[in-house]
ZAKEVO-638597 format. One record per atom (N, C-alpha, C, O): x, y, z. Coordinates in steps of 0.2 Angstrom, whole numbers, padded with zeros to 4 digits, always signed. Example, Ala and Ser with C-alpha at 12.3 -4.5 7.8 and 13.67 -1.06 7.14 Angstrom:
residues 2
+0066-0028+0039;+0062-0022+0039;+0066-0016+0039;+0071-0017+0042;+0064-0011+0035;+0068-0005+0036;+0064+0000+0039;+0067+0006+0040;
//
This chain:
residues 197
+0004-0006+0002;+0000+0000+0001;+0004+0004+0000;+0009+0004+0004;+0003+0010-0005;+0006+0018-0002;+0002+0022+0001;-0004+0022+0002;+0006+0028+0004;+0002+0031+0006;+0004+0039+0005;+0008+0042+0008;-0001+0042+0001;+0001+0049+0000;-0001+0055+0005;-0005+0059+0003;+0002+0053+0011;+0000+0062+0015;+0001+0068+0013;+0006+0070+0011;-0005+0073+0013;-0006+0078+0011;-0007+0083+0015;-0013+0084+0015;-0003+0088+0019;-0005+0092+0022;-0010+0097+0018;-0012+0097+0013;-0012+0101+0024;-0020+0105+0019;-0017+0110+0018;-0012+0110+0021;-0019+0116+0014;-0016+0121+0012;-0015+0128+0016;-0018+0128+0021;-0013+0134+0016;-0014+0138+0020;-0019+0139+0023;-0024+0137+0021;-0018+0143+0028;-0023+0146+0032;-0023+0154+0036;-0018+0157+0038;-0029+0155+0035;-0025+0163+0036;-0023+0162+0046;-0021+0167+0049;-0022+0158+0049;-0022+0155+0056;-0013+0154+0055;-0008+0157+0057;-0013+0150+0051;-0004+0148+0050;-0001+0155+0048;+0002+0157+0053;+0000+0160+0044;+0001+0166+0044;+0001+0168+0048;+0006+0172+0047;+0000+0168+0053;-0002+0174+0058;+0003+0171+0066;+0006+0173+0070;+0000+0163+0062;+0005+0161+0071;+0001+0159+0076;+0002+0158+0082;-0004+0158+0072;-0011+0156+0079;-0011+0146+0079;-0008+0143+0075;-0014+0145+0085;-0013+0139+0087;-0021+0136+0085;-0026+0136+0089;-0019+0132+0078;-0029+0131+0076;-0030+0123+0080;-0035+0123+0082;-0025+0117+0080;-0032+0113+0084;-0034+0112+0080;-0031+0112+0074;-0041+0107+0084;-0048+0109+0082;-0052+0112+0081;-0057+0110+0080;-0050+0118+0082;-0056+0128+0082;-0057+0125+0073;-0054+0123+0068;-0066+0124+0075;-0069+0125+0068;-0066+0133+0065;-0063+0138+0068;-0068+0132+0057;-0064+0136+0054;-0057+0135+0050;-0056+0129+0047;-0052+0141+0049;-0048+0140+0047;-0048+0137+0040;-0048+0131+0038;-0050+0143+0037;-0053+0143+0029;-0044+0144+0028;-0040+0145+0032;-0045+0141+0019;-0038+0141+0016;-0038+0149+0013;-0043+0152+0011;-0033+0150+0014;-0033+0156+0010;-0030+0156+0003;-0028+0151+0001;-0031+0163-0002;-0030+0161-0010;-0025+0158-0011;-0024+0153-0015;-0020+0160-0007;-0013+0157-0008;-0013+0147-0007;-0010+0143-0010;-0018+0147-0001;-0018+0141+0003;-0024+0135-0005;-0022+0130-0007;-0030+0139-0008;-0032+0137-0013;-0027+0134-0018;-0028+0129-0021;-0023+0139-0019;-0016+0139-0025;-0014+0133-0025;-0014+0129-0030;-0014+0133-0018;-0007+0128-0018;-0013+0121-0016;-0010+0117-0020;-0018+0117-0014;-0021+0115-0015;-0022+0109-0020;-0022+0103-0019;-0025+0115-0026;-0026+0114-0034;-0019+0112-0036;-0019+0106-0038;-0013+0115-0036;-0005+0113-0039;-0008+0106-0035;-0012+0102-0038;-0005+0104-0029;-0008+0096-0028;-0011+0091-0032;-0010+0086-0035;-0016+0096-0031;-0024+0092-0036;-0019+0090-0045;-0019+0085-0049;-0018+0096-0045;-0013+0094-0054;-0009+0090-0054;-0009+0086-0059;-0003+0089-0048;+0000+0085-0051;-0001+0078-0046;+0005+0075-0044;-0007+0075-0045;-0009+0070-0044;-0014+0067-0048;-0015+0061-0047;-0017+0071-0053;-0019+0069-0057;-0022+0062-0062;-0026+0058-0064;-0012+0062-0063;-0012+0059-0069;-0011+0050-0062;-0007+0046-0062;-0015+0051-0058;-0009+0046-0054;-0018+0042-0055;-0023+0045-0056;-0017+0034-0051;-0023+0031-0049;-0024+0029-0043;-0022+0024-0039;-0030+0038-0041;-0029+0036-0032;-0036+0029-0033;-0040+0029-0037;-0036+0024-0026;-0040+0022-0023;-0046+0025-0018;-0052+0024-0017;-0042+0031-0014;-0050+0031-0009;-0044+0038-0008;-0038+0039-0010;-0050+0043-0004;-0046+0048+0000;-0049+0050+0004;-0054+0053+0003;-0044+0048+0013;-0047+0050+0021;-0046+0057+0020;-0043+0060+0016;-0049+0060+0025;-0046+0067+0028;-0052+0067+0033;-0058+0064+0034;-0048+0072+0036;-0052+0074+0043;-0055+0081+0041;-0054+0085+0037;-0058+0080+0047;-0067+0083+0043;-0068+0095+0045;-0072+0100+0045;-0060+0091+0047;-0059+0102+0049;-0059+0106+0043;-0056+0103+0039;-0061+0111+0042;-0064+0115+0036;-0057+0113+0029;-0056+0111+0024;-0051+0117+0036;-0046+0117+0031;-0042+0111+0029;-0036+0113+0030;-0043+0106+0027;-0041+0098+0026;-0046+0095+0022;-0046+0092+0017;-0054+0097+0025;-0059+0095+0019;-0060+0100+0011;-0061+0098+0006;-0059+0104+0013;-0057+0109+0007;-0053+0107+0000;-0054+0106-0006;-0047+0107+0005;-0042+0103+0002;-0043+0099+0000;-0042+0100-0006;-0044+0091+0003;-0049+0086-0002;-0053+0088-0005;-0054+0084-0010;-0055+0092-0005;-0064+0090-0011;-0059+0093-0016;-0059+0090-0021;-0054+0099-0016;-0052+0101-0022;-0047+0095-0025;-0047+0095-0031;-0043+0090-0022;-0041+0085-0025;-0043+0079-0029;-0042+0076-0034;-0051+0080-0023;-0056+0073-0027;-0058+0074-0034;-0060+0069-0037;-0059+0082-0037;-0061+0083-0041;-0059+0080-0051;-0062+0080-0056;-0051+0077-0048;-0050+0075-0053;-0050+0065-0054;-0048+0061-0058;-0052+0063-0048;-0052+0058-0044;-0059+0055-0044;-0062+0056-0039;-0062+0051-0049;-0069+0049-0046;-0069+0042-0040;-0071+0036-0042;-0066+0044-0032;-0065+0037-0028;-0067+0039-0022;-0070+0044-0024;-0069+0038-0015;-0072+0040-0013;-0069+0045-0009;-0063+0044-0009;-0072+0050-0006;-0071+0055+0001;-0070+0053+0006;-0066+0058+0007;-0070+0050+0012;-0070+0049+0018;-0069+0057+0023;-0064+0059+0026;-0073+0058+0024;-0072+0065+0030;-0071+0060+0036;-0074+0055+0035;-0067+0060+0042;-0065+0056+0048;-0063+0062+0056;-0057+0064+0055;-0066+0064+0061;-0061+0067+0065;-0055+0063+0068;-0051+0066+0071;-0054+0056+0066;-0049+0055+0069;-0044+0057+0067;-0039+0056+0070;-0044+0060+0063;-0036+0062+0055;-0034+0070+0058;-0029+0074+0057;-0041+0071+0063;-0037+0079+0067;-0033+0083+0069;-0032+0083+0075;-0031+0085+0067;-0027+0090+0073;-0026+0087+0077;-0029+0083+0078;-0021+0088+0081;-0018+0086+0089;-0025+0091+0094;-0025+0096+0090;-0028+0092+0097;-0032+0097+0102;-0029+0099+0107;-0029+0096+0112;-0026+0106+0105;-0022+0109+0112;-0026+0114+0117;-0025+0118+0120;-0031+0112+0116;-0036+0114+0121;-0037+0122+0124;-0039+0127+0121;-0035+0124+0130;-0034+0132+0133;-0027+0137+0128;-0025+0143+0128;-0025+0131+0123;-0022+0138+0118;-0024+0138+0112;-0021+0142+0108;-0029+0134+0109;-0031+0135+0103;-0035+0142+0102;-0039+0144+0107;-0033+0147+0094;-0033+0154+0094;-0030+0159+0097;-0030+0165+0095;-0026+0155+0101;-0019+0161+0106;-0012+0157+0100;-0012+0152+0096;-0007+0163+0102;-0001+0161+0098;+0003+0158+0098;+0007+0163+0099;+0007+0153+0097;+0013+0150+0097;+0015+0149+0102;+0017+0144+0105;+0014+0157+0102;+0023+0159+0107;+0020+0155+0116;+0023+0151+0120;+0014+0156+0115;+0010+0153+0122;+0013+0145+0126;+0014+0144+0132;+0014+0141+0119;+0017+0135+0122;+0025+0138+0123;+0028+0137+0129;+0029+0141+0119;+0035+0140+0118;+0035+0143+0128;+0038+0139+0132;+0032+0148+0130;+0034+0151+0138;+0030+0147+0142;+0030+0148+0148;+0026+0141+0139;+0024+0136+0142;+0030+0131+0145;+0031+0129+0151;+0036+0131+0138;+0039+0126+0139;+0045+0129+0144;+0047+0127+0150;+0049+0136+0139;+0054+0139+0144;+0051+0142+0152;+0054+0147+0155;+0046+0138+0155;+0044+0142+0161;+0042+0136+0166;+0040+0136+0172;+0042+0128+0161;+0042+0121+0166;+0049+0118+0162;+0049+0112+0164;+0054+0122+0158;+0058+0118+0157;+0058+0108+0153;+0060+0103+0153;+0054+0111+0150;+0049+0103+0146;+0052+0106+0139;+0056+0110+0138;+0050+0102+0136;+0051+0100+0127;+0042+0104+0126;+0037+0101+0129;+0041+0109+0121;+0038+0111+0121;+0029+0104+0116;+0023+0106+0115;+0032+0099+0116;+0027+0093+0112;+0023+0092+0119;+0017+0091+0119;+0028+0091+0125;+0025+0090+0131;+0020+0093+0135;+0018+0090+0140;+0018+0099+0134;+0013+0103+0133;+0005+0097+0135;+0003+0093+0131;+0002+0101+0143;-0002+0093+0142;-0007+0098+0145;-0008+0099+0150;-0011+0102+0139;-0015+0107+0136;-0023+0105+0142;-0025+0099+0144;-0025+0109+0144;-0033+0110+0150;-0036+0108+0143;-0033+0111+0139;-0041+0103+0142;-0045+0103+0139;-0040+0099+0131;-0043+0097+0126;-0036+0098+0133;-0034+0097+0125;-0034+0090+0126;-0037+0087+0130;-0027+0086+0121;-0023+0080+0123;-0018+0080+0122;-0015+0082+0117;-0014+0075+0127;-0006+0075+0127;-0003+0070+0121;-0006+0066+0118;+0004+0073+0120;+0006+0072+0114;+0004+0065+0111;+0002+0064+0106;+0004+0057+0120;+0002+0052+0117;-0005+0049+0117;-0007+0044+0114;-0007+0054+0120;-0015+0054+0116;-0017+0054+0109;-0021+0050+0106;-0014+0060+0105;-0014+0061+0099;-0012+0056+0094;-0014+0054+0089;-0003+0054+0099;-0001+0047+0095;-0009+0042+0093;-0012+0041+0088;-0010+0039+0099;-0015+0035+0101;-0019+0036+0095;-0019+0032+0090;-0021+0041+0095;-0028+0044+0093;-0027+0041+0084;-0032+0037+0083;-0025+0042+0080;-0020+0044+0074;-0015+0038+0074;-0012+0039+0069;-0013+0032+0076;-0014+0025+0074;-0019+0020+0075;-0019+0014+0074;-0023+0024+0076;-0026+0018+0079;-0034+0020+0072;-0039+0017+0072;-0032+0027+0068;-0034+0025+0062;-0030+0022+0058;-0031+0016+0057;-0023+0025+0056;-0021+0021+0055;-0020+0014+0053;-0017+0013+0047;-0021+0010+0057;-0021+0003+0056;-0028+0000+0054;-0030-0006+0052;-0034+0008+0056;-0038+0003+0050;-0040+0004+0042;-0043+0001+0038;-0036+0012+0043;-0036+0011+0034;-0030+0006+0033;-0029+0006+0027;-0027+0003+0036;-0023-0002+0035;-0025-0009+0031;-0023-0011+0025;-0029-0011+0038;-0034-0014+0037;-0037-0016+0033;-0038-0022+0031;-0040-0011+0029;-0045-0009+0025;-0041-0008+0016;-0044-0007+0011;-0034-0009+0018;-0033-0009+0009;-0024-0014+0010;-0020-0015+0015;-0025-0016+0005;-0019-0022+0005;-0015-0021-0005;-0017-0019-0010;-0007-0024-0004;-0006-0024-0008;-0006-0018-0014;-0004-0012-0012;-0006-0018-0018;-0003-0009-0022;-0007-0004-0022;-0006+0002-0025;-0012-0005-0018;-0016+0002-0017;-0016+0008-0017;-0010+0010-0016;-0019+0014-0018;-0015+0021-0017;-0021+0026-0013;-0026+0028-0015;-0016+0026-0007;-0024+0027-0003;-0020+0038-0002;-0014+0039+0000;-0025+0044-0003;-0024+0047-0001;-0028+0049+0008;-0034+0050+0010;-0021+0050+0010;-0023+0057+0017;-0022+0062+0017;-0017+0065+0014;-0027+0066+0020;-0028+0074+0017;-0027+0076+0025;-0030+0073+0028;-0024+0081+0028;-0023+0081+0037;-0018+0086+0039;-0015+0090+0036;-0017+0086+0044;-0014+0091+0050;-0004+0091+0050;-0001+0086+0050;-0002+0095+0049;+0006+0093+0053;+0006+0089+0056;+0009+0083+0054;+0003+0090+0064;+0007+0084+0067;+0002+0079+0066;+0004+0074+0069;-0004+0078+0064;-0005+0073+0062;+0000+0068+0058;+0004+0063+0060;+0000+0071+0050;+0003+0070+0047;+0011+0065+0051;+0013+0059+0049;+0014+0070+0056;+0021+0067+0058;+0020+0060+0063;+0024+0057+0065;+0011+0059+0066;+0011+0056+0071;+0010+0050+0065;+0011+0045+0067;+0008+0050+0059;+0006+0046+0054;+0013+0041+0053;+0013+0035+0055;+0019+0045+0051;+0026+0043+0049;+0029+0041+0056;+0033+0036+0055;+0028+0042+0064;+0031+0038+0067;+0027+0032+0069;+0030+0027+0072;+0021+0031+0067;+0020+0026+0070;+0022+0018+0063;+0021+0012+0064;+0025+0021+0055;+0024+0017+0049;+0034+0017+0051;+0037+0012+0050;+0036+0024+0053;+0044+0022+0053;+0046+0019+0060;+0052+0019+0061;+0041+0017+0066;+0043+0015+0072;+0049+0021+0075;+0055+0021+0078;+0045+0025+0074;+0050+0030+0079;+0043+0033+0083;+0036+0033+0082;+0048+0036+0088;+0041+0041+0095;+0039+0045+0093;+0041+0047+0087;+0035+0047+0095;+0032+0054+0093;+0035+0060+0093;+0035+0065+0089;+0038+0059+0098;+0042+0066+0100;+0049+0065+0094;+0050+0071+0091;+0052+0060+0093;+0058+0061+0087;+0054+0064+0081;+0057+0068+0078;+0046+0061+0078;+0043+0063+0074;+0041+0073+0073;+0040+0078+0070;+0041+0072+0077;+0039+0081+0077;+0044+0087+0076;+0042+0092+0074;+0052+0083+0077;+0058+0088+0072;+0054+0087+0061;+0056+0090+0056;+0051+0083+0062;+0051+0080+0054;+0046+0088+0051;+0041+0091+0053;+0052+0090+0045;+0049+0096+0043;+0042+0094+0040;+0040+0089+0038;+0038+0102+0040;+0032+0101+0035;+0030+0106+0031;+0030+0111+0034;+0027+0105+0025;+0027+0114+0023;+0017+0111+0017;+0015+0106+0015;+0016+0119+0019;+0005+0116+0018;+0007+0114+0012;+0012+0113+0008;+0001+0112+0013;+0001+0105+0004;+0008+0104+0002;+0010+0108-0002;+0011+0099+0006;+0016+0096+0005;+0015+0092+0003;+0010+0090+0007;+0017+0084-0003;+0014+0077+0000;+0020+0072+0002;+0024+0070-0002;+0020+0070+0004;+0024+0066+0008;+0021+0055+0005;+0017+0052+0008;+0023+0053+0002;+0026+0047-0002;+0026+0044+0000;+0029+0042-0005;+0024+0037+0005;+0026+0033+0010;+0023+0027+0006;+0018+0027+0004;+0029+0021+0006;+0025+0014+0006;+0027+0010+0009;+0032+0008+0010;+0022+0007+0011;+0018+0003+0019;+0020-0003+0014;+0017-0004+0009;+0025-0008+0018;+0027-0018+0019;+0022-0019+0019;+0018-0015+0021;+0020-0025+0017;+0014-0030+0022;+0017-0030+0027;+0012-0028+0031;+0022-0031+0030;+0026-0031+0035;+0022-0025+0041;+0018-0025+0046;+0027-0022+0038;+0023-0014+0043;+0015-0015+0044;+0014-0015+0050;+0010-0015+0040;+0003-0016+0037;+0003-0019+0041;-0001-0019+0046;+0006-0023+0041;+0000-0032+0046;+0004-0028+0054;+0000-0030+0058;+0008-0024+0056;+0012-0023+0064;+0007-0018+0065;+0005-0016+0071;+0004-0015+0060;-0001-0008+0063;-0009-0010+0066;-0012-0007+0070;-0010-0018+0060;-0016-0020+0060;-0016-0022+0068;-0021-0021+0072;-0010-0025+0070;-0013-0029+0077;-0013-0035+0079;-0009-0038+0075;-0015-0037+0082;-0012-0044+0084;-0020-0048+0083;-0025-0046+0085;-0019-0055+0076;-0024-0058+0075;-0031-0059+0083;-0029-0059+0089;-0038-0059+0082;-0040-0063+0086;-0040-0070+0086;-0040-0075+0082;-0039-0071+0093;-0038-0082+0090;-0046-0083+0091;-0050-0080+0095;-0048-0089+0087;-0053-0091+0087;-0056-0094+0091;-0050-0098+0091;-0060-0098+0096;-0064-0099+0101;-0064-0108+0096;-0068-0112+0099;
//
């Protein structure tokens, strides 16, 4: 199975350095729409089997633009959303950096009130990835339109690295990351088969 991980196009919040997390809104800027259209053009000639997308507006709009060139199902799920940053959402990213400086901890270890820890976030994304791996085999090509953090969690699960290590992987708006998932890795993601009585 080949995964094509696509980060959503640029949003105004991206430009302003605002923590979006799972907040509603987050519409694409004009540049973000052009970025999504560029991805759609890039993938136009490829045989894509299915598109999965976060149900947040910025990812949803990107997925819809990409899907115009492909007569395939587009499935939206909250399980592919960005990490929930709770109390930090809607505020400047500097607030998380201030927390890190004050506590002496890595910024990704923040435990936001009303949000997710990095381990909870990883567990959620790995869980939906396991379901995708269970549904697709062989040479199928699966597009996943999501967010910077969620892309990193997918890469952590596939590459077998820690969520914290994955957070250093660079990611740009509307970037396409291709990942070949071997059957062995897919089996590991799917987890142990239940024994029949």
